[in-house]
N, C-alpha and C positions, 0 to 999 in steps of 0.2 A: 550686385552691390551687397557688401556684407554690413548688415545693420547690428551685429552682436556687439555687446559691450565688453570691452577688455576687462578681464577680472583683476581686481586689486588684491594685494597680498593678504589683507586682513579681512576680506569679504567673509561674512558669517560669524566673525569673532565679536564678543561682547566685552567691552572695556568699561572700567569705573575709574574715574580721575577725581581726586579729592582736591578741593581748593582750585576750581577752574574758572573762576570769574575773571582772573587776570594773571599776569606773570607766567611763571613756568608752567603752572597747571593748565592755562589757557592755551599755551603753545603746544603742550602734549596733547591735549584734547583735539586741537586742530589738525595735528599730524596724523593721530590715530584715525579721526574721521576721514580724512583725505585718503588714508590707506585702505578704507573700506570697513572699518570696525563700526558697530553701533556703540556709541559713546555715551555713558551716563556721566554727568558732571555735577559734583556738588559744590555748594558755596551758600553764603548767608544773603548775598545780594542778587535778587531775582531780576529786577527790572532796571533798565538804564536809568542813571541818575539816583539810584537808590542808596548810594554810598558817597562818602566824601572823596573817594578815589575813583579814577576811571575804571570801567569795566563792570560787567554783570553777567549772570547766566544768560540771560536773553541774548546778549551781544555775542557770547562764545557760541551759543546754539545757531544764531543767524548766520554767522561766518561759516560754521561747519556745513551748514545746509547750502549756502551759497557755492561751496567748493563740491557739491554733490554728495555729501555725507549725511549721516542720520545721528541726531543727538538728542538727549533728553536731560533736562535741568531738574536737579533734586535740591531743594532748599534743605540745608542741614547746618546745624551749629556743632562743629566738632569738639567743642568743649563740653558737650552734653551727651553722655553715652546713650541715652534713650533716643536722642535725635539720630545718632549714628546708626543704631540698630534698626530704627524705622527706615532709614534710607537704603540700608543693605537688604533688608527684607522686601522693599519695593522692587529693587533690581532683580533679585531672585525670584520673586513671585512673577514678575512680568517675563522673565527669561528662563523659565522652567529649571530653576536652580543653578544657572550658569553665570559665571564671571570667568572669563578667559585671562584677562589682564587687569591687575589692580595697580594703580599708581598712587602711592602715598606721598602726597605733595603739600597738603595743607599746612599753613604756617600762620601764626599770629604774633604780632609784635606791637610795641606802642608806636603811637603816631610819629614820635621823635625818638628813634633809637639811641640810647646813651652809647657814646663813642669814648673809648679809653676812660671810662670813669671807674675808680676803684669799686669792687664788689661791695664793700661795706657802706658805700654811699648811694647805692642803687635803691630805687623804690622797692618797697616790700614785695609788690605783686608781679614784678617782672619775671622772676623765676617761674612762678606758677603759670603765667600767661604763655611763656615760650615752651615750657615742658608739656603742659596739658595738651595744647593743640598740635604743637610741632613734633611732639615725641609720643606721649601717651595715646593720643588718638590713632597714630600709625599702628600701634600695638593692638588697640581695640578693633579697629578696621580690619586688620589682618586676621585677628583671631575669629572674627565672624565669617570672613571669606574663605579662610584656609580649608575648613572641613569639606567644602563643596569642591574645591580644587583637588583636594586629596581623594575624594570618593571617585572623581573622574580620571585620576592620575594624570592630570595635565594642568598647566597654569603658570602664570609669571607674575611675580610681585616685584615692582620697581619702587624703590624708595629714593627721594631726591635729597641730597645733602650738599655739602660744599667744603672747600679747603679750610673752613672755620673749624672743622673737626680736629685738625691737627696744628693749626696756626692761630695765634691770638688774633681775633677779629671782633671789633666792637666791644664786647665785654665778656665776663666770665659765664653768665648763663647762656648766652648765645653759643659759645664754643662747646659747652657741655651738651646742649640740645643737639648740634650737629654730630658730635662724637657718638651720642646715644643713638642716633639714627644709623650711623655706620654699624655699630655693634648689633643693634636690632636686626638689621638686614642679613648680616653675616651668620648670626646664630639661628635666625629663622631658616636659613639655607640648610643648616645642618639637619634640623628636624624634618624638613621637607623633602630632602634629597631622596630618601627611599621611595617616595611616592611620586617621583618625576615631576615635581613642582619646583621651579626656580625662583630664587629671591636674590636680588642684586641691589647695589646702591650706586647711584650715578652722581657724578660731580660736574655741573656746568661750570663755565667760568663766570665772570661778572656779567649780569644780565641787565639790558637796557629795558627795564620793566616799566609798566605804566606808572607805578608809584614813583620810581626814580625819575622818570621824565617829567612828571607833574611837580615834583619837589626834589630837585637834585641837591639841595642844600641839607638834606637828610643825612648825607654822608660828608666826610671831610673833603675840602676842595681838590686836593690833589687826586683823591680816589675818584671823585666825580669826573674830573678830566680824563682820567684813564678809562673810565667806563664809556664815556661819550665817544672816545677816540678808538677803543679796541674792544668794547663790550660785545656780547653776543646777544642775538634776539632769542626770545623764549621759544620760538619754533625750532631753534637748533637742537635744543635738548628734546623737543617733541619728535624730531626726525630720528634721534638716537633711540627713543623708547619704541617708535614704530619699526625701526630695523631690528631691534631685539625680539619684538613680538612676532616678526615674520621669520625669525631665524629658527629652523627646525633643530638646530643643535645648540639651542640656547642654554640647555642644561650644562654644557661645558663651562659656562660662565657664572653659574650659580655660586653663590658664596664669595664673589668678587666685588671689588671697588672698580668701577669703570669711569673713565673720564670721557665726556662727550666728545671732545676734540679728537681723542684717540679712536673712538668709535666711528667718527666721520671718515677718518682715513681707511679704516678696516671695511667699512660697508659701502663707502664711496658716496656719501652725501655732503652737501655744503650748507652754510647758513643761507638765509633768504637773499643775501647780497652776493653770493657766489664764493665767499671767502671760507676758509677752514681756520678758525681762530686758534691760537697757541693754547695747548693744554696747560692748565695750572699745575704747579708742582705738587707731588704727592706728600711731600714732608714740609 
């Protein structure tokens, strides 16, 4: 009888996923953990019930461990550079300076996202809220992690964005934030390429996230109906990230915009319900 454990594609890898209490970040953390990576997950909500929204670091970690993976939660406020540095330093200290995969996913938005509201009528703080956490923090985190990947001449940085980068979605600051993530990912790829470190941006489709399911009226009724009928699970994007992290030729994709649904066809994975959703338009 063979009692050996079948190796998983990311066994021995160290991953850091920002904003993993819920949504895409949680889906990515679950998929990376299931593939064998040791996953560090950041977020502000540590314990179940600690937020107005469903989800917490403890719940993400418990689910990864239930699937046979290993995960560590790191409480971090990505609006605070000091908190970000402290989180990165902890991972590097515990893992001998190694982070193999960084997923920049963290995002902050008002409880009620303004939809189709002229930019001159928006609250003063929405620009800062979207940019500081959803864009600037990606830069800060990458800047702290990149030197360690460069030194080892290996690594993957995945940045999550959406079609809001090229199509009007919700409001002006939201679109600018998404476009900024695209440009950040592609320009980082230019600087990292000589050191065999990859940087990509991925676009999931509409996500049936915990926030959406808890409050579907946060988006227009027609869009809510579309998401309920055709939306993707957060784990679909996670499976894309896990496939990229396991691809020995991932450098060939560095500097590219990658659609999750197209990656599903290339790598042969599906959503949790067995479907391969339709890819969103690139323009």
